[in-house]
C-alpha positions as CSV (number, residue, x, y, z in Angstrom):
1,X,-31.4,-2.8,-50.7
2,X,-28.3,-4.7,-49.6
3,X,-29.3,-7.6,-47.3
4,X,-25.8,-9.0,-46.7
5,X,-25.0,-9.6,-43.0
6,X,-22.4,-7.4,-41.4
7,X,-19.0,-9.0,-41.2
8,X,-16.5,-8.5,-38.4
9,X,-14.2,-6.6,-40.9
10,X,-17.1,-4.2,-41.7
11,X,-17.9,-3.8,-37.9
12,X,-14.2,-3.0,-37.2
13,X,-14.3,-0.2,-39.8
14,X,-17.3,1.4,-38.1
15,X,-16.0,1.0,-34.5
16,X,-14.6,3.9,-32.6
17,X,-11.0,4.3,-31.7
18,X,-10.0,2.3,-28.6
19,X,-10.0,4.2,-25.3
20,X,-6.8,6.0,-24.3
21,X,-4.3,4.2,-22.1
22,X,-4.0,7.3,-19.9
23,X,-6.9,9.6,-18.7
24,X,-4.6,12.0,-16.9
25,X,-6.9,12.1,-13.9
26,X,-4.5,10.5,-11.5
27,X,-3.0,13.8,-10.3
28,X,-6.5,15.3,-9.8
29,X,-7.6,12.3,-7.8
30,X,-4.5,12.3,-5.6
31,X,-4.8,16.0,-5.1
32,X,-8.4,15.7,-3.9
33,X,-7.5,12.9,-1.5
34,X,-4.7,14.9,0.0
35,X,-6.7,18.1,0.3
36,X,-9.5,16.2,2.2
37,X,-6.9,14.2,4.2
38,X,-9.1,11.2,3.1
39,X,-8.0,8.0,4.8
40,X,-6.8,5.5,2.2
41,X,-5.7,1.9,2.1
42,X,-2.8,1.2,-0.3
43,X,-2.2,-2.4,-1.3
44,X,1.4,-3.0,-2.4
45,X,2.5,-5.5,-5.0
46,X,3.9,-7.8,-2.3
47,X,0.4,-8.1,-0.8
48,X,1.0,-5.8,2.2
49,X,-1.7,-3.3,3.0
50,X,-0.8,0.1,4.5
51,X,-3.2,2.8,5.7
52,X,-3.1,6.6,6.2
53,X,-3.6,9.7,4.1
54,X,-1.7,11.0,1.1
55,X,0.1,14.1,2.1
56,X,2.3,14.5,-1.0
57,X,2.6,12.9,-4.4
58,X,4.7,13.4,-7.6
59,X,5.2,11.4,-10.8
60,X,7.0,8.5,-9.1
61,X,5.8,8.3,-5.5
62,X,3.3,9.1,-2.8
63,X,3.9,10.1,0.8
64,X,1.6,8.2,3.1
65,X,1.1,9.9,6.5
66,X,0.1,7.5,9.3
67,X,-0.9,8.0,12.9
68,X,1.3,6.2,15.4
69,X,3.6,4.9,12.7
70,X,6.4,6.4,10.5
71,X,5.4,8.1,7.4
72,X,6.1,6.2,4.2
73,X,7.4,7.2,0.7
74,X,5.9,4.6,-1.6
75,X,7.0,4.3,-5.2
76,X,4.0,4.2,-7.5
77,X,5.3,1.1,-9.3
78,X,5.0,-0.8,-6.0
79,X,1.3,0.1,-5.6
80,X,-1.4,-2.4,-6.8
81,X,-4.3,-0.1,-5.9
82,X,-5.4,2.7,-3.6
83,X,-8.9,2.5,-2.0
84,X,-10.6,5.2,-0.1
85,X,-11.5,4.5,3.6
86,X,-10.6,1.3,5.5
87,X,-10.9,-1.0,2.5
88,X,-9.3,-4.4,2.4
89,X,-9.7,-5.0,6.1
90,X,-6.6,-7.2,6.0
91,X,-4.2,-7.0,8.9
92,X,-0.5,-6.7,8.4
93,X,1.3,-9.6,9.9
94,X,3.7,-8.6,12.7
95,X,6.7,-10.2,10.9
96,X,6.2,-8.4,7.7
97,X,8.1,-5.1,7.1
98,X,7.1,-2.6,4.5
99,X,9.3,-2.7,1.4
100,X,9.2,1.0,0.9
101,X,11.6,3.9,1.4
102,X,11.2,5.5,4.8
103,X,12.6,9.0,4.6
104,X,11.1,10.4,7.7
105,X,14.5,10.7,9.3
106,X,13.8,8.8,12.4
107,X,15.9,5.8,11.4
108,X,13.2,3.2,11.5
């Protein structure tokens, strides 16, 4: 019977592989949100919070449809997180303008 304590090197050999960097569930999640027209809050990297529902998405961007405001095309690299419902609760200051591409064609 071997009574030596397990060393970190021994434990590393027995440990499983690290989890994958990508789960490939993003498209499924965005599709479900769009089909349900689930209200979401999107926090942008600059701290701004925008709200609406995801009408369209692709590899690089999402289209956020908003009531009473222009629709937004938001690049995914500008998104910190997406929360379902009215998360965040933070109000957008009147002086701040979204730093996103507005391609709704209304010139705003």
